[in-house]
C-alpha positions in Angstrom: 124.2 90.0 119.5 121.9 87.7 117.5 121.8 87.0 113.8 119.2 86.4 111.1 118.9 85.7 107.4 118.4 88.8 105.3 115.0 88.1 103.9 114.9 84.7 102.1 118.6 85.1 101.0 121.4 83.1 102.4 123.1 86.2 103.8 123.4 86.3 107.6 123.3 89.7 109.4 123.3 90.9 112.9 119.7 91.8 113.9 120.9 95.3 114.9 122.4 97.4 112.1 124.5 100.5 112.7 123.2 103.5 110.8 125.7 106.2 109.8 123.5 109.0 108.4 125.0 111.8 110.5 128.6 110.5 110.6 130.8 113.3 109.3 127.9 115.7 108.8 128.4 119.5 109.3 125.3 120.1 111.5 125.4 120.9 115.2 124.1 117.5 116.1 126.4 115.5 113.8 128.9 112.8 114.9 132.5 113.7 114.3 134.8 111.4 112.3 136.8 110.4 115.3 133.7 109.5 117.4 132.1 107.8 114.4 135.1 105.5 113.9 135.1 104.7 117.6 131.4 103.9 117.4 131.8 101.6 114.4 134.6 99.8 116.1 132.5 99.4 119.3 129.6 98.0 117.3 131.9 95.4 115.6 133.4 94.5 119.0 129.8 93.9 120.3 129.3 91.4 117.5 127.5 93.7 115.0 128.1 92.8 111.4 125.6 95.0 109.5 126.5 98.6 108.7 124.3 101.0 106.7 125.2 104.2 104.8 124.3 106.0 101.7 125.9 108.1 98.9 124.1 111.2 100.0 124.8 111.0 103.8 126.9 114.0 104.8 127.6 114.6 101.1 129.5 111.3 100.8 131.6 111.8 104.0 129.6 109.0 105.7 130.7 106.5 103.1 134.3 107.7 103.4 134.3 107.4 107.2 132.6 104.0 107.1 135.1 102.7 104.6 138.0 103.9 106.7 136.6 102.4 109.9 135.9 98.9 108.5 139.1 98.6 106.6 140.6 96.0 109.0 137.2 94.3 109.5 136.0 94.2 105.9 135.5 90.5 105.7 133.4 90.5 108.9 131.1 93.3 107.8 128.0 93.3 105.7 128.1 96.7 104.1 125.0 98.4 102.8 124.7 101.7 100.9 122.1 103.4 98.6 121.6 105.1 95.3 118.9 107.5 93.9 119.1 111.0 95.4 121.1 113.9 93.8 124.9 113.6 94.2 125.8 116.6 92.0 124.1 119.3 90.0 123.8 117.5 86.7 120.4 116.4 85.3 121.6 112.8 85.3 123.1 113.0 88.8 120.0 111.6 90.4 117.3 109.0 89.9 117.3 105.2 89.1 118.4 105.4 85.5 121.1 103.0 84.3 123.4 106.1 83.9 123.0 107.3 87.5 123.0 103.8 89.1 126.2 102.7 87.4 128.0 106.0 88.0 126.8 106.3 91.6 127.7 102.7 92.6 131.2 103.0 91.2 131.7 106.3 93.0 130.5 104.7 96.2 132.9 101.9 95.9 135.8 104.5 95.7 134.6 106.3 98.8 134.0 103.1 100.7 137.5 101.9 99.6 136.1 98.4 98.8 135.6 96.4 95.7 132.1 95.2 96.4 128.9 96.5 98.1 127.2 93.7 100.0 123.7 95.3 99.9 122.7 98.0 97.5 119.4 99.8 98.2 117.5 101.9 95.7 116.8 104.8 98.0 113.4 106.0 96.7 111.0 105.5 93.8 111.9 107.3 90.5 108.9 108.5 88.5 111.0 109.1 85.4 112.8 105.8 84.9 111.1 102.6 83.7 111.4 99.9 86.3 112.7 97.5 83.6 115.7 99.8 83.1 116.4 100.0 86.8 116.1 96.3 87.5 118.3 95.4 84.5 121.0 97.8 85.7 120.9 96.4 89.2 121.1 92.8 87.9 124.1 93.8 85.8 125.8 95.2 88.9 125.4 91.9 90.7 126.5 89.9 87.7 129.6 92.0 87.3 130.5 91.5 91.0 130.2 95.1 92.2 127.1 94.3 94.3 126.1 91.1 96.1 122.4 91.7 97.2 119.7 94.2 96.4 117.4 96.1 98.7 114.6 98.7 98.3 113.5 101.7 100.3 110.6 104.2 100.0 108.6 102.4 97.3 104.9 101.9 97.5 103.7 98.4 97.9 102.5 98.1 94.3 105.8 99.5 93.1 107.8 96.9 95.1 105.5 94.1 93.8 106.0 95.2 90.2 109.7 95.3 90.6 109.7 91.8 92.1 107.5 90.6 89.2 109.9 92.1 86.6 112.8 90.2 88.3 110.8 87.0 88.3 109.8 87.1 84.6 113.2 88.3 83.3 115.3 86.2 85.7 116.9 89.2 87.3 118.3 89.3 90.8 115.5 90.2 93.3 115.2 92.5 96.2 115.8 90.7 99.5 115.6 93.7 101.9 113.2 96.6 102.4 114.2 99.6 104.4 111.2 101.4 105.7 110.3 103.7 108.6 108.8 101.4 111.4 108.4 101.8 115.1 105.8 101.6 117.8 104.6 105.1 116.9 104.9 104.5 113.1 103.3 101.2 112.2 101.8 102.3 108.9 103.7 99.8 106.8 101.8 97.0 108.5 98.8 97.8 106.3 100.6 96.4 103.2 104.3 95.8 103.6 104.5 93.2 106.3 102.3 90.7 104.4 104.0 91.5 101.1 107.5 91.1 102.5 106.6 87.9 104.3 105.1 86.5 101.2 107.9 87.5 98.9 110.9 86.8 101.1 111.9 90.5 101.6 113.4 91.2 105.0 112.2 94.5 106.6 115.0 96.7 107.9 113.3 99.4 110.0 114.8 102.9 110.2 113.6 105.5 112.7 113.0 102.7 115.3 112.7 105.3 118.1 110.3 107.6 116.3 112.8 110.4 115.8 113.8 110.1 119.5 110.2 110.3 120.8 110.5 106.7 122.1 113.7 107.4 124.0 111.7 108.4 127.1 113.2 111.9 127.5 109.9 113.6 126.6 107.0 113.9 128.9 103.3 114.6 128.4 102.5 118.3 128.5 106.1 119.4 128.3 106.9 120.8 124.9 110.7 120.7 124.2 112.1 124.1 123.3 115.9 123.9 123.8 118.5 122.9 121.2 119.1 119.6 123.0 115.7 118.4 121.8 117.0 118.2 118.2 114.3 117.6 115.6 111.6 117.8 118.3 112.5 121.4 119.2 110.3 124.3 118.2 113.1 126.3 116.4 111.5 125.8 113.0 108.0 125.2 111.6 109.2 121.8 110.3 110.3 120.8 113.8 107.1 122.1 115.3 105.1 120.1 112.8 107.1 117.0 113.6 106.4 117.5 117.4 102.7 118.1 116.8 102.5 114.9 114.8 104.2 112.9 117.5 102.7 114.4 120.6 99.3 112.8 120.3 97.3 111.1 123.0 97.8 107.7 121.3 101.5 108.2 121.3 101.6 109.3 124.9 99.8 106.1 125.8 102.5 104.2 123.9 105.1 106.0 125.9 103.4 105.0 129.1 103.2 101.4 128.1 106.9 101.3 127.0 107.8 102.9 130.4 105.8 100.3 132.3 107.6 97.4 130.6 111.0 99.2 131.0 110.4 99.7 134.7 109.7 96.0 135.2 112.7 95.0 133.1 115.1 97.5 134.6 115.7 98.7 131.0 115.6 101.9 129.1 112.7 103.0 127.0 114.8 102.8 123.8 115.8 99.2 124.6 112.1 98.2 124.9 111.2 99.9 121.7 114.0 98.2 119.9 113.2 94.8 121.4 109.6 95.1 120.2 110.9 95.6 116.6 113.3 92.7 116.9 110.4 90.5 117.8 108.5 91.2 114.6 108.6 88.2 112.3 109.3 90.1 109.1 112.2 92.1 110.6 115.7 91.0 109.6 117.6 93.8 111.3 116.9 97.2 113.1 118.9 100.3 112.2 120.3 102.1 115.2 120.5 105.8 114.6 122.8 106.5 117.6 124.5 109.9 117.5 126.9 109.4 120.5 128.7 106.5 122.1 126.4 106.8 125.1 123.4 106.3 122.9 125.0 103.4 121.1 125.8 101.7 124.4 122.2 102.0 125.5 120.9 100.7 122.2 123.2 97.7 122.3 121.5 96.7 125.5 118.6 95.6 123.3 120.8 93.0 121.5 119.7 90.0 123.5 116.5 91.3 125.1 113.6 89.0 124.4 110.2 90.4 125.4 107.6 88.0 126.6 104.5 87.4 124.5 102.4 89.2 127.2 104.7 92.3 126.9 104.5 92.2 123.1 100.7 91.9 123.3 100.6 94.9 125.7 102.7 97.1 123.3 100.7 95.8 120.3 97.4 96.8 121.8 98.3 100.3 122.8 99.9 101.0 119.4 97.3 99.3 117.3 96.6 101.0 113.9 93.2 102.4 113.1 90.9 100.0 111.2 90.8 101.2 107.5 89.1 100.0 104.4 89.6 97.6 102.7 91.6 95.8 105.5 88.8 95.8 108.0 86.4 94.4 105.4 88.8 91.7 104.4 89.3 90.8 108.0 85.6 90.8 108.8 84.1 89.2 105.7 86.9 87.7 103.8 87.9 84.8 106.0 87.3 81.2 104.7 87.5 77.9 106.4 86.9 74.3 105.4 
């Protein structure tokens, strides 16, 4: 396992982070409590220090299971959770108001059986609440000792920049982590966020690093998954079919082919190559593993010390390159200056 600073903060985290979204869930493809605890212990034994959960994962069960599993390892774990989405039926049981943030965090602390959250993410933009109210509430949580560091997820670039500006002008604690969907088949954040986060010292924490399982190598061109083992990529519902149609593009199949070529030379799995590519990105502090089973976790951990060559990175960059869009292409073409 390797370790990095979380953004420009002084906090050191493992550059693989264990995600717990389906731990304790009631769905058919969930991870049971017993297996989840075993997986968390295995991650810690492998040198992993960064664990990610949220108040809404499995209706709070994920936090409870995570808290139970890390009880004997609490001082060695950087524990992250989130606040924003509905946790009950009340009108104030959602959002980024001072009311919901304060109530939500203290309920999370109880479920996690801890006295402090190491990294608290705001889980999504709230169109109702003024950012000043949100940032002041977050700052108060850090000052009172309930939270140590702050992160953001699912904000637009201008929204994140505005939040950072508020923190600067009012001397509030700033966001040091940004959790966004990012993978070889989902590089959209590179249009704005990689430059923004590099400039402002916000470490990117990718979720969905395998593109919803598409980059695992278990799907092949021309073979549409139909059985239940295909999970989200199955055709059981219109939502799943839409997801498959979005993923099964010629560009993405070319990415799969390139990942497979590197994997074959390396004697590695497709997932390990996809994770290693993300670990090589300069703005990435840690990559969230969405493993559902111990077998998947063991495979993902094989990426912990894998360093791709620059030639391999360039090969994967070329095949997954984003379309040139305005104004970025104009800036790149006409906006350069030199002395």
